[in-house]
C-alpha positions in Angstrom: 23.7 66.5 66.2 20.6 68.7 66.2 22.7 71.9 66.7 24.7 71.0 63.5 21.8 71.5 61.2 22.3 68.2 59.6 18.7 66.9 60.4 17.4 69.7 58.2 19.5 68.5 55.3 19.2 64.7 55.3 16.8 61.9 56.0 18.3 58.8 57.5 17.5 55.4 56.0 17.3 52.3 58.2 18.4 49.2 56.3 17.4 45.6 57.3 16.8 42.6 55.0 16.1 40.0 57.7 12.9 38.1 58.2 12.9 38.7 61.9 13.6 42.4 62.3 13.7 43.6 66.0 10.4 45.8 65.4 10.6 47.3 68.9 14.3 48.1 68.3 13.6 49.9 65.1 10.8 51.9 66.6 13.2 53.0 69.4 15.7 53.9 66.8 13.2 56.1 65.0 12.5 57.8 68.3 16.2 58.5 68.7 16.4 60.0 65.3 13.4 62.2 66.1 14.9 63.3 69.3 18.0 64.4 67.4 15.9 66.5 65.1 15.1 64.2 62.2 11.6 64.6 61.1 11.5 61.9 58.5 13.2 58.5 58.0 13.3 56.0 55.2 13.2 52.2 55.4 15.3 49.9 53.2 14.1 46.4 52.4 15.0 43.9 49.7 13.1 42.0 47.0 16.2 40.0 46.0 19.8 39.6 46.4 20.1 39.6 50.2 20.3 36.0 51.1 23.6 34.7 49.7 26.4 35.7 47.3 26.0 32.7 45.1 22.2 32.6 45.2 20.8 32.0 41.6 16.9 31.9 42.3 14.9 34.2 44.6 13.1 32.8 47.5 10.0 35.0 47.5 8.9 34.0 51.1 12.0 35.4 52.7 11.6 38.9 51.0 7.9 38.9 51.6 8.4 38.3 55.3 11.0 41.2 55.3 8.3 43.5 53.9 5.7 42.3 56.5 8.2 43.1 59.2 8.8 46.7 57.9 4.9 47.1 57.8 4.8 46.3 61.5 7.6 48.9 62.2 5.7 51.4 60.2 2.4 50.7 62.0 4.1 51.1 65.4 5.9 54.3 64.5 4.4 57.8 64.6 2.2 58.4 61.5 4.2 61.2 60.0 7.7 59.9 60.5 8.0 57.4 57.4 9.0 59.3 54.2 9.1 56.0 52.1 10.5 52.5 51.7 13.5 51.8 49.4 12.9 48.4 48.0 16.3 47.3 47.0 17.4 44.5 44.6 21.1 43.5 45.0 22.7 41.8 42.3 26.2 41.4 43.6 27.9 41.4 47.0 31.0 43.4 45.9 32.6 44.6 42.7 34.7 41.6 42.3 31.9 39.0 42.8 29.8 37.3 40.2 26.3 38.5 39.6 23.5 36.7 41.6 19.7 36.6 41.4 19.3 38.3 38.0 16.3 40.6 37.6 14.2 38.1 35.4 14.1 35.4 38.1 13.2 38.0 40.8 10.3 39.7 39.0 7.7 37.5 40.7 9.4 38.4 44.1 9.4 42.2 43.3 5.7 41.9 42.3 4.7 40.1 45.6 6.7 42.6 47.7 5.3 45.7 45.9 1.7 44.4 46.3 2.3 43.4 50.0 3.5 47.0 50.6 0.7 48.6 48.7 -2.0 46.5 50.4 -0.5 46.7 53.8 0.0 42.9 54.0 -0.3 39.7 52.1 -3.4 37.5 51.6 -4.7 34.9 49.2 -6.4 37.7 47.3 -3.2 39.7 47.0 -1.5 36.5 45.8 -4.2 36.0 43.2 -3.8 39.5 42.0 0.0 39.0 41.5 -0.7 35.7 39.7 -3.1 37.5 37.4 -0.7 40.4 36.8 2.2 38.1 36.0 0.1 35.6 34.1 1.5 32.8 36.4 -0.9 30.4 38.0 0.2 28.7 41.2 2.9 31.2 42.3 5.3 29.6 44.8 6.1 31.7 47.8 7.9 29.2 50.1 9.8 27.2 47.5 12.0 28.3 44.6 10.0 29.2 41.4 10.6 26.9 38.4 
């Protein structure tokens, strides 16, 4: 692979939307990519749309835990390897499926996930910041927002 020249042309993206990412496995995968000549990798997480094809509302806690897992991978990886994180927001599972988790209901999740990534974690202060930005007192993380 390194002799093909591909590592100089592309940057791999590692996708995982789970709340229990195998952090050590991801770190090992990054090392394998580096040994093949890839100097940078991307991570792909999700702020909505990765929990069920018929999901109507976004469970913020699920997506927040996904971001926190990716932050652990980033912390355990070489400092210069991460190019960025693609924060995805899926809206359908295939082209024949109905739309799920439309953007308006997922904006609080997007805000929480972005703030968690920006701040390197999530705390009560970060939550208060999101509530103030959105004008939403009592942001629900572990239950569906009303």
